DSSP file (Angstrom, degrees, kcal/mol; ACC not computed):
  #  RESIDUE AA STRUCTURE BP1 BP2  ACC     N-H-->O    O-->H-N    N-H-->O    O-->H-N    TCO  KAPPA ALPHA  PHI   PSI    X-CA   Y-CA   Z-CA
    1    1 A M    >>        0   0    0      0, 0.0     4,-1.0     0, 0.0     3,-1.0   0.000 360.0 360.0 360.0 -35.0   80.5   60.8   29.8
    2    2 A R  H 3>  +     0   0    0      1,-0.3     4,-2.5     2,-0.2     3,-0.2   0.828 360.0  65.4 -62.2 -31.7   81.1   61.9   33.4
    3    3 A I  H 3> S+     0   0    0      1,-0.2     4,-1.9     2,-0.2    -1,-0.3   0.853  97.0  55.2 -61.3 -34.3   78.7   64.7   33.0
    4    4 A F  H <4>S+     0   0    0     -3,-1.0     5,-3.0     2,-0.2     6,-0.8   0.888 109.9  46.3 -65.3 -37.9   75.8   62.3   32.6
    5    5 A K  H ><5S+     0   0    0     -4,-1.0     3,-1.5    -3,-0.2    -2,-0.2   0.914 111.1  52.0 -67.8 -43.8   76.8   60.7   36.0
    6    6 A D  H 3<5S+     0   0    0     -4,-2.5    -2,-0.2     1,-0.3    -1,-0.2   0.826 110.4  48.2 -63.6 -31.8   77.1   64.1   37.6
    7    7 A L  T 3<5S-     0   0    0     -4,-1.9    -1,-0.3    -5,-0.2    -2,-0.2   0.354 114.1-118.3 -89.0   6.0   73.6   65.1   36.4
    8    8 A D  T < 5S+     0   0    0     -3,-1.5    -3,-0.2    -5,-0.1    -2,-0.1   0.829  76.4 129.9  58.9  35.3   72.2   61.7   37.7
    9    9 A L      < +     0   0    0     -5,-3.0     2,-0.3    -6,-0.2    -4,-0.2   0.579  68.1  41.7 -91.8 -11.8   71.2   60.8   34.1
   10   10 A V  S    S-     0   0    0     -6,-0.8     3,-0.2     1,-0.1    -2,-0.1  -0.961  71.4-140.5-130.9 151.9   72.8   57.3   34.4
   11   11 A E  S    S-     0   0    0     -2,-0.3     2,-0.3     1,-0.3    -1,-0.1   0.942  86.3  -9.1 -73.6 -48.8   72.8   54.8   37.3
   12   12 A Q  S >  S-     0   0    0      0, 0.0     3,-1.2     0, 0.0    -1,-0.3  -0.972  73.9-113.6-154.2 132.3   76.4   53.8   36.9
   13   13 A L  T 3  S+     0   0    0     -2,-0.3   -11,-0.0     1,-0.2    -3,-0.0  -0.474  98.6  10.5 -69.9 135.3   79.0   54.4   34.2
   14   14 A G  T 3  S+     0   0    0     -2,-0.2    -1,-0.2     1,-0.1     3,-0.0   0.645  92.5 112.5  77.0  15.6   80.1   51.4   32.2
   15   15 A S    <>  +     0   0    0     -3,-1.2     4,-1.5     1,-0.1     5,-0.1   0.524  53.4  81.9 -97.2  -4.8   77.4   49.1   33.5
   16   16 A G  H  > S+     0   0    0     -4,-0.2     4,-2.3     2,-0.2     5,-0.2   0.951  89.2  46.5 -68.0 -51.8   75.4   48.7   30.3
   17   17 A I  H  > S+     0   0    0      1,-0.2     4,-2.8     2,-0.2     5,-0.2   0.923 111.9  50.2 -62.1 -46.9   77.5   46.0   28.5
   18   18 A P  H  > S+     0   0    0      0, 0.0     4,-1.1     0, 0.0    -1,-0.2   0.897 112.6  48.1 -59.3 -37.0   77.8   43.7   31.5
   19   19 A R  H  X S+     0   0    0     -4,-1.5     4,-0.9     2,-0.2    -2,-0.2   0.888 111.8  49.2 -69.5 -36.8   74.0   43.9   32.1
   20   20 A I  H >X S+     0   0    0     -4,-2.3     4,-2.5     1,-0.2     3,-0.7   0.908 107.8  54.9 -65.4 -40.9   73.3   43.2   28.4
   21   21 A L  H 3< S+     0   0    0     -4,-2.8    -1,-0.2     1,-0.3    -2,-0.2   0.746 101.3  59.2 -65.7 -23.1   75.7   40.2   28.5
   22   22 A Q  H 3< S+     0   0    0     -4,-1.1    -1,-0.3    -5,-0.2    -2,-0.2   0.833 114.6  36.0 -70.1 -32.1   73.6   38.8   31.4
   23   23 A A  H << S+     0   0    0     -4,-0.9     2,-0.3    -3,-0.7    -2,-0.2   0.784 122.9  39.8 -91.8 -30.2   70.5   38.8   29.2
   24   24 A Y  S  < S-     0   0    0     -4,-2.5    -1,-0.1    -5,-0.1    16,-0.1  -0.927  84.8-109.9-125.5 146.1   72.1   37.9   25.8
   25   25 A A    >   -     0   0    0     -2,-0.3     3,-1.8     1,-0.1     4,-0.2  -0.298  30.2-115.3 -68.5 155.4   74.9   35.4   24.9
   26   26 A Q  G >  S+     0   0    0      1,-0.3     3,-1.8     2,-0.2    -1,-0.1   0.749 111.4  70.9 -65.8 -22.7   78.3   36.8   23.7
   27   27 A D  G 3  S+     0   0    0      1,-0.3    -1,-0.3     3,-0.1    -2,-0.1   0.538  82.0  74.4 -72.9  -2.2   77.7   35.2   20.3
   28   28 A S  G <  S+     0   0    0     -3,-1.8    11,-2.9    10,-0.1     2,-0.4   0.628  90.2  69.8 -77.0 -13.5   75.1   37.9   19.8
   29   29 A F  E <   -A   38   0A   0     -3,-1.8     2,-0.5     9,-0.2     9,-0.2  -0.900  60.6-173.1-112.6 131.6   77.9   40.4   19.3
   30   30 A H  E     -A   37   0A   0      7,-2.7     7,-2.8    -2,-0.4     2,-0.5  -0.970   9.4-161.3-124.9 115.9   80.3   40.6   16.4
   31   31 A F  E     +A   36   0A   0     -2,-0.5     2,-0.2     5,-0.2     5,-0.2  -0.834  14.2 171.8 -99.1 128.5   83.2   43.0   16.6
   32   32 A S        -     0   0    0      3,-2.7    -2,-0.0    -2,-0.5     0, 0.0  -0.637  51.4 -85.0-119.8-175.9   85.0   44.1   13.5
   33   33 A E  S    S+     0   0    0     -2,-0.2     3,-0.0     1,-0.2    -2,-0.0   0.880 122.9  10.9 -60.8 -39.8   87.7   46.7   13.0
   34   34 A N  S    S+     0   0    0      1,-0.0     2,-0.3    -3,-0.0    -1,-0.2   0.496 123.1  50.2-118.0  -6.3   85.2   49.6   12.5
   35   35 A F        -     0   0    0      2,-0.0    -3,-2.7     0, 0.0     2,-0.4  -0.897  54.7-146.1-137.2 160.2   81.8   48.2   13.5
   36   36 A L  E     -A   31   0A   0     -2,-0.3     2,-0.5    -5,-0.2    -5,-0.2  -0.994  18.5-163.1-122.4 121.4   79.8   46.4   16.2
   37   37 A R  E     -A   30   0A   0     -7,-2.8    -7,-2.7    -2,-0.4     2,-0.5  -0.927   4.8-167.7-107.4 125.4   77.0   44.1   14.9
   38   38 A V  E     -A   29   0A   0     -2,-0.5     2,-0.6    -9,-0.2    -9,-0.2  -0.954   5.3-169.1-115.2 126.6   74.5   43.1   17.5
   39   39 A T        -     0   0    0    -11,-2.9     2,-0.7    -2,-0.5    -2,-0.0  -0.945   6.0-172.1-116.1 109.5   72.0   40.3   16.7
   40   40 A L        -     0   0    0     -2,-0.6     2,-0.3   -16,-0.1    -2,-0.0  -0.898  11.9-149.3-106.4 115.7   69.2   40.1   19.3
   41   41 A L        -     0   0    0     -2,-0.7     2,-0.2     1,-0.1   -13,-0.0  -0.584  17.1-119.4 -84.2 143.7   67.0   37.1   18.9
   42   42 A S        -     0   0    0     -2,-0.3     4,-0.1     1,-0.1    -1,-0.1  -0.561   6.5-149.9 -80.4 143.8   63.4   37.3   20.0
   43   43 A T  S    S+     0   0    0     -2,-0.2     2,-0.3     2,-0.1    -1,-0.1   0.617  80.8  73.2 -86.3 -13.3   62.1   35.0   22.7
   44   44 A E  S    S-     0   0    0      1,-0.0     2,-0.2     0, 0.0    -2,-0.1  -0.771  90.0-112.5-100.5 145.7   58.7   35.0   21.1
   45   45 A S        -     0   0    0     -2,-0.3     2,-0.5     1,-0.0    -2,-0.1  -0.536  28.9-146.7 -75.6 143.5   57.8   33.3   17.9
   46   46 A V        -     0   0    0     -2,-0.2     2,-0.5    -4,-0.1    -1,-0.0  -0.943  11.2-167.6-115.5 129.0   56.9   35.6   15.0
   47   47 A T        -     0   0    0     -2,-0.5     2,-0.6     2,-0.0    -2,-0.0  -0.968  10.2-149.4-117.8 127.7   54.4   34.6   12.4
   48   48 A R        -     0   0    0     -2,-0.5     2,-0.5     2,-0.0    -2,-0.0  -0.848  13.1-169.9 -98.6 125.6   54.1   36.6    9.2
   49   49 A I        -     0   0    0     -2,-0.6     2,-0.6     2,-0.1    -2,-0.0  -0.964   4.1-163.2-117.8 122.7   50.6   36.8    7.7
   50   50 A E        +     0   0    0     -2,-0.5     2,-0.3     2,-0.0    -2,-0.0  -0.914  26.6 144.1-105.8 123.8   50.1   38.2    4.3
   51   51 A Q        -     0   0    0     -2,-0.6     2,-0.3     0, 0.0    -2,-0.1  -0.989  43.5-121.4-154.2 150.0   46.6   39.2    3.4
   52   52 A D        -     0   0    0     -2,-0.3     2,-0.1     1,-0.1    -2,-0.0  -0.634  35.3-110.9 -86.2 148.7   44.9   41.8    1.4
   53   53 A T     >  -     0   0    0     -2,-0.3     4,-2.3     1,-0.1     5,-0.2  -0.476  27.4-115.9 -73.4 155.3   42.4   44.0    3.1
   54   54 A E  H  > S+     0   0    0      1,-0.2     4,-2.4     2,-0.2     5,-0.2   0.869 115.8  54.8 -60.0 -36.5   38.8   43.5    1.9
   55   55 A Q  H  > S+     0   0    0      2,-0.2     4,-2.4     1,-0.2    -1,-0.2   0.935 108.0  47.7 -64.4 -46.1   38.7   47.0    0.5
   56   56 A D  H  > S+     0   0    0      1,-0.2     4,-2.5     2,-0.2     5,-0.2   0.920 112.1  50.5 -60.9 -42.7   41.8   46.4   -1.6
   57   57 A T  H  X S+     0   0    0     -4,-2.3     4,-2.5     1,-0.2    -1,-0.2   0.915 111.1  48.1 -61.8 -43.6   40.4   43.2   -2.9
   58   58 A E  H  X S+     0   0    0     -4,-2.4     4,-2.4     2,-0.2    -1,-0.2   0.878 111.3  50.7 -65.7 -37.4   37.1   44.8   -3.8
   59   59 A Q  H  X S+     0   0    0     -4,-2.4     4,-2.1     2,-0.2    -2,-0.2   0.912 112.1  45.9 -68.0 -41.6   38.9   47.6   -5.6
   60   60 A V  H  X S+     0   0    0     -4,-2.5     4,-2.7     2,-0.2     5,-0.3   0.904 112.2  52.0 -67.0 -40.2   41.0   45.3   -7.6
   61   61 A R  H  X S+     0   0    0     -4,-2.5     4,-2.3    -5,-0.2    -2,-0.2   0.912 109.1  50.2 -60.8 -42.1   38.0   43.1   -8.4
   62   62 A L  H  X S+     0   0    0     -4,-2.4     4,-1.1     2,-0.2    -1,-0.2   0.917 111.2  49.8 -62.1 -42.4   36.1   46.2   -9.6
   63   63 A L  H >X S+     0   0    0     -4,-2.1     4,-0.7     1,-0.2     3,-0.6   0.956 115.0  40.5 -62.2 -51.7   39.0   47.2  -11.8
   64   64 A I  H >< S+     0   0    0     -4,-2.7     3,-0.5     1,-0.2    -1,-0.2   0.831 112.4  55.3 -72.3 -29.1   39.5   43.8  -13.5
   65   65 A S  H 3< S+     0   0    0     -4,-2.3    -1,-0.2    -5,-0.3    -2,-0.2   0.742 105.7  54.1 -73.2 -19.5   35.7   43.2  -13.9
   66   66 A S  H << S+     0   0    0     -4,-1.1     2,-0.3    -3,-0.6    -1,-0.2   0.646  94.2  88.5 -83.0 -15.9   35.5   46.6  -15.7
   67   67 A M    <<  -     0   0    0     -4,-0.7     2,-0.1    -3,-0.5     4,-0.1  -0.656  59.0-163.7 -89.9 136.9   38.1   45.6  -18.2
   68   68 A A        -     0   0    0     -2,-0.3     2,-1.7     2,-0.0    52,-0.4  -0.280  50.6 -70.4 -97.3-168.3   37.3   43.7  -21.4
   69   69 A D  S    S+     0   0    0     -2,-0.1     2,-0.3    50,-0.1    50,-0.1  -0.386 104.8  83.0 -87.3  60.4   39.7   41.9  -23.7
   70   70 A K  S    S-     0   0    0     -2,-1.7    50,-0.4    48,-0.1     2,-0.4  -0.882  82.8 -88.9-147.7 179.8   41.5   45.1  -24.9
   71   71 A K        -     0   0    0     -2,-0.3     2,-0.3    48,-0.1    48,-0.2  -0.784  38.8-168.6-101.7 139.5   44.2   47.6  -23.9
   72   72 A Y  B     -B  118   0B   0     46,-2.5    46,-3.0    -2,-0.4     2,-0.1  -0.936  18.6-131.1-127.9 146.9   43.4   50.6  -21.8
   73   73 A S     >  -     0   0    0     -2,-0.3     4,-2.1    44,-0.2     5,-0.2  -0.457  38.1-106.0 -81.3 167.3   45.2   53.8  -20.8
   74   74 A S  H  > S+     0   0    0     42,-0.4     4,-2.3     1,-0.2     5,-0.1   0.870 122.2  54.0 -65.0 -34.6   45.2   54.8  -17.1
   75   75 A V  H  > S+     0   0    0      2,-0.2     4,-2.0     1,-0.2    -1,-0.2   0.913 108.4  49.1 -64.2 -42.4   42.7   57.6  -17.9
   76   76 A E  H  > S+     0   0    0      1,-0.2     4,-2.1     2,-0.2    -2,-0.2   0.892 111.3  49.8 -63.5 -39.5   40.4   55.1  -19.5
   77   77 A L  H  X S+     0   0    0     -4,-2.1     4,-2.0     2,-0.2    -2,-0.2   0.893 107.9  53.3 -67.0 -39.0   40.7   52.7  -16.6
   78   78 A M  H  X>S+     0   0    0     -4,-2.3     5,-2.4     1,-0.2     4,-1.0   0.904 109.9  48.3 -61.2 -40.5   39.9   55.6  -14.1
   79   79 A E  H  <5S+     0   0    0     -4,-2.0     3,-0.2     3,-0.2    -1,-0.2   0.889 107.7  56.0 -66.0 -39.2   36.8   56.4  -16.1
   80   80 A L  H  <5S+     0   0    0     -4,-2.1    -2,-0.2     1,-0.2    -1,-0.2   0.896 115.5  36.1 -60.7 -41.3   35.7   52.7  -16.1
   81   81 A V  H  <5S-     0   0    0     -4,-2.0    -1,-0.2     2,-0.1    -2,-0.2   0.530 112.3-117.7 -92.3  -5.9   35.8   52.5  -12.3
   82   82 A G  T  <5 +     0   0    0     -4,-1.0     2,-0.5     1,-0.3    -3,-0.2   0.826  63.9 141.3  78.7  32.0   34.5   56.0  -11.8
   83   83 A I      < +     0   0    0     -5,-2.4    -1,-0.3    -6,-0.2    -2,-0.1  -0.918  25.3 175.0-109.8 131.9   37.6   57.4  -10.0
   84   84 A K        +     0   0    0     -2,-0.5     2,-0.8     1,-0.1    -1,-0.1   0.655  59.9  86.3-105.4 -21.8   38.8   61.0  -10.7
   85   85 A H     >  -     0   0    0      1,-0.2     4,-2.1    -7,-0.1     3,-0.2  -0.724  64.6-158.3 -86.9 108.8   41.6   61.3   -8.1
   86   86 A R  H  > S+     0   0    0     -2,-0.8     4,-2.9     1,-0.2     5,-0.2   0.882  87.1  51.5 -58.3 -46.6   44.7   59.9   -9.8
   87   87 A P  H  > S+     0   0    0      0, 0.0     4,-2.6     0, 0.0     5,-0.3   0.901 110.3  50.3 -59.8 -39.2   46.7   59.0   -6.6
   88   88 A T  H  > S+     0   0    0     -3,-0.2     4,-2.3     1,-0.2     5,-0.5   0.925 112.6  47.2 -61.9 -43.8   43.7   57.1   -5.2
   89   89 A F  H  X>S+     0   0    0     -4,-2.1     5,-2.4     3,-0.2     4,-1.9   0.935 113.9  47.3 -63.1 -46.3   43.4   55.1   -8.4
   90   90 A L  I  <>S+     0   0    0     -4,-2.9     5,-2.8     3,-0.2    -2,-0.2   0.932 120.1  35.8 -62.5 -47.7   47.1   54.4   -8.6
   91   91 A Y  I  <5S+     0   0    0     -4,-2.6    -1,-0.2    -5,-0.2    -2,-0.2   0.811 127.5  33.0 -80.6 -30.5   47.6   53.2   -5.0
   92   92 A N  I  <5S+     0   0    0     -4,-2.3    -3,-0.2    -5,-0.3    -2,-0.2   0.724 133.7  14.6-100.0 -23.4   44.3   51.5   -4.4
   93   93 A Y  I  X5S+     0   0    0     -4,-1.9     4,-1.5    -5,-0.5    -3,-0.2   0.779 124.8  37.8-114.8 -61.3   43.4   50.0   -7.8
   94   94 A L  I  ><S+     0   0    0     -5,-2.4     4,-2.4     2,-0.2     5,-0.2   0.944 114.8  46.6 -70.3 -52.3   46.3   49.9  -10.4
   95   95 A Q  H  ><S+     0   0    0     -5,-2.8     4,-3.0    -6,-0.3     5,-0.2   0.918 113.0  48.5 -61.4 -45.6   49.3   49.1   -8.2
   96   96 A P  H  > S+     0   0    0      0, 0.0     4,-1.8     0, 0.0    -1,-0.2   0.894 113.2  49.0 -61.8 -36.2   47.7   46.2   -6.3
   97   97 A A  H  <>S+     0   0    0     -4,-1.5     5,-2.0     2,-0.2     6,-1.2   0.889 113.9  45.9 -68.7 -38.7   46.4   44.7   -9.6
   98   98 A L  H ><5S+     0   0    0     -4,-2.4     3,-1.1     3,-0.2    -1,-0.2   0.926 112.6  50.2 -67.2 -45.2   49.9   45.0  -11.2
   99   99 A E  H 3<5S+     0   0    0     -4,-3.0    -2,-0.2     1,-0.3    -1,-0.2   0.836 110.3  49.5 -64.3 -33.6   51.7   43.6   -8.2
  100  100 A S  T 3<5S-     0   0    0     -4,-1.8    -1,-0.3    -5,-0.2    -2,-0.2   0.529 113.6-119.0 -84.4  -4.2   49.3   40.6   -8.0
  101  101 A G  T < 5S+     0   0    0     -3,-1.1    23,-0.5    -4,-0.4    22,-0.3   0.680  78.6 123.2  79.6  17.5   49.8   39.9  -11.8
  102  102 A L  S   <S+     0   0    0     -5,-2.0    19,-2.3    -6,-0.2    22,-0.3   0.804  79.0  23.4 -81.8 -30.1   46.2   40.4  -12.7
  103  103 A I  E    S-C  120   0B   0     -6,-1.2     2,-0.3    17,-0.3    17,-0.2  -0.905  74.1-160.6-129.0 162.3   47.0   43.2  -15.2
  104  104 A A  E     -C  119   0B   0     15,-2.3    15,-1.8    -2,-0.3     2,-0.3  -0.903  21.4-103.7-139.8 166.0   50.2   44.0  -17.1
  105  105 A L  E     -C  118   0B   0     -2,-0.3    13,-0.2    13,-0.2    11,-0.0  -0.672  11.7-147.1 -91.1 143.8   51.9   46.8  -19.0
  106  106 A T  S    S+     0   0    0     11,-2.2    -1,-0.1    -2,-0.3    12,-0.1   0.769 103.2  35.3 -77.8 -25.8   52.1   46.9  -22.7
  107  107 A I  S >  S+     0   0    0     10,-0.4     3,-1.3     1,-0.1    -1,-0.3  -0.704  71.6 170.3-124.2  77.9   55.5   48.7  -22.5
  108  108 A P  T 3  S+     0   0    0      0, 0.0    -1,-0.1     0, 0.0    -2,-0.1   0.771  74.2  60.3 -64.6 -25.5   57.1   47.1  -19.4
  109  109 A D  T 3  S+     0   0    0      1,-0.3    -2,-0.0    -3,-0.1    -3,-0.0   0.742 113.3  37.4 -72.5 -21.8   60.5   48.7  -20.0
  110  110 A K    X   +     0   0    0     -3,-1.3     3,-1.8     1,-0.1    -1,-0.3  -0.682  66.5 171.4-129.9  77.9   59.0   52.2  -19.7
  111  111 A P  T 3  S+     0   0    0      0, 0.0    -1,-0.1     0, 0.0    -2,-0.1   0.728  80.5  48.2 -63.8 -21.4   56.3   52.1  -17.0
  112  112 A T  T 3  S+     0   0    0      3,-0.0    -2,-0.0     2,-0.0     2,-0.0   0.255  80.2 133.7-102.0  13.7   55.9   55.9  -17.0
  113  113 A S    X   -     0   0    0     -3,-1.8     3,-1.5    -6,-0.2    -6,-0.1  -0.322  61.1-132.8 -63.0 142.7   55.5   56.2  -20.8
  114  114 A R  T 3  S+     0   0    0      1,-0.3    -1,-0.1   -41,-0.0    -2,-0.0   0.701 108.8  56.1 -69.3 -17.6   52.7   58.4  -22.0
  115  115 A N  T 3  S+     0   0    0    -42,-0.1    -1,-0.3     2,-0.1    -2,-0.1   0.317  80.4 133.5 -93.1   7.1   51.8   55.6  -24.5
  116  116 A Q    <   -     0   0    0     -3,-1.5   -42,-0.4    -6,-0.1     2,-0.3  -0.318  31.5-178.0 -64.0 137.4   51.5   53.0  -21.7
  117  117 A K        -     0   0    0    -44,-0.1   -11,-2.2   -43,-0.1   -10,-0.4  -0.891  15.0-139.9-130.4 163.0   48.4   50.8  -21.8
  118  118 A Y  E     +BC  72 105B   0    -46,-3.0   -46,-2.5    -2,-0.3     2,-0.3  -0.939  18.2 179.8-126.5 146.4   47.2   48.0  -19.5
  119  119 A Y  E     - C   0 104B   0    -15,-1.8   -15,-2.3    -2,-0.3     2,-0.3  -0.971  35.0 -94.9-144.0 158.1   45.6   44.7  -20.3
  120  120 A L  E     - C   0 103B   0    -50,-0.4   -17,-0.3   -52,-0.4     2,-0.1  -0.540  38.0-143.2 -72.5 133.5   44.3   41.7  -18.4
  121  121 A T     >  -     0   0    0    -19,-2.3     4,-2.5    -2,-0.3     5,-0.2  -0.350  31.9 -98.7 -84.1 174.6   46.8   38.8  -18.0
  122  122 A N  H  > S+     0   0    0      2,-0.2     4,-2.2     1,-0.2     5,-0.1   0.885 128.5  52.5 -61.1 -37.7   45.8   35.2  -18.2
  123  123 A K  H  > S+     0   0    0    -22,-0.3     4,-2.3     2,-0.2    -1,-0.2   0.922 109.4  48.8 -62.8 -43.6   45.7   35.2  -14.4
  124  124 A G  H  > S+     0   0    0    -23,-0.5     4,-2.4   -22,-0.3    -2,-0.2   0.882 110.1  50.9 -63.7 -38.8   43.5   38.2  -14.4
  125  125 A K  H  X S+     0   0    0     -4,-2.5     4,-2.3     2,-0.2    -1,-0.2   0.884 109.9  51.4 -65.4 -37.1   41.1   36.5  -16.9
  126  126 A G  H  X S+     0   0    0     -4,-2.2     4,-1.8     2,-0.2    -2,-0.2   0.911 111.5  45.6 -65.0 -42.9   41.0   33.4  -14.7
  127  127 A V  H  X S+     0   0    0     -4,-2.3     4,-1.3     2,-0.2    -2,-0.2   0.886 111.4  54.0 -66.4 -38.5   40.1   35.5  -11.7
  128  128 A L  H  X S+     0   0    0     -4,-2.4     4,-1.0     1,-0.2     3,-0.3   0.904 107.9  49.3 -61.6 -42.8   37.5   37.4  -13.7
  129  129 A K  H  < S+     0   0    0     -4,-2.3     3,-0.4     1,-0.2    -1,-0.2   0.872 108.8  53.1 -64.7 -36.4   35.9   34.1  -14.8
  130  130 A S  H  < S+     0   0    0     -4,-1.8    -1,-0.2     1,-0.2    -2,-0.2   0.760 105.9  54.7 -70.7 -23.2   35.8   32.9  -11.2
  131  131 A L  H  <        0   0    0     -4,-1.3    -1,-0.2    -3,-0.3    -2,-0.2   0.753 360.0 360.0 -78.5 -24.4   34.0   36.2  -10.2
  132  132 A E     <        0   0    0     -4,-1.0    -1,-0.2    -3,-0.4    -2,-0.2   0.488 360.0 360.0 -79.2 360.0   31.2   35.6  -12.8
């Protein structure tokens, strides 16, 4: 530690904790046998806003509006929406639709099964009717 002082890389050795304690209360620090847990509260309020981007919403809408009341493989769904790049289809169309509960898996226990098919859920059918 002394080498940092000698190289003028620190202002003063051992001054960090007292300066931190001036800014934060001691109850922000929890000392255990092997660890130090520091909880620093923000002085600003934090608001979490969840929203889909317009592009994601449009892509999911295109996917569910292309589906009829039957089961499709991922290749069939890619053909329906006109996408050839599998990663783009998975991340922009299929996963958001699955996460929002608009479509579901026919074999939920084996999501990567080669026999996997996808179908519109009741929620997806409801959204589809509202789009028409």
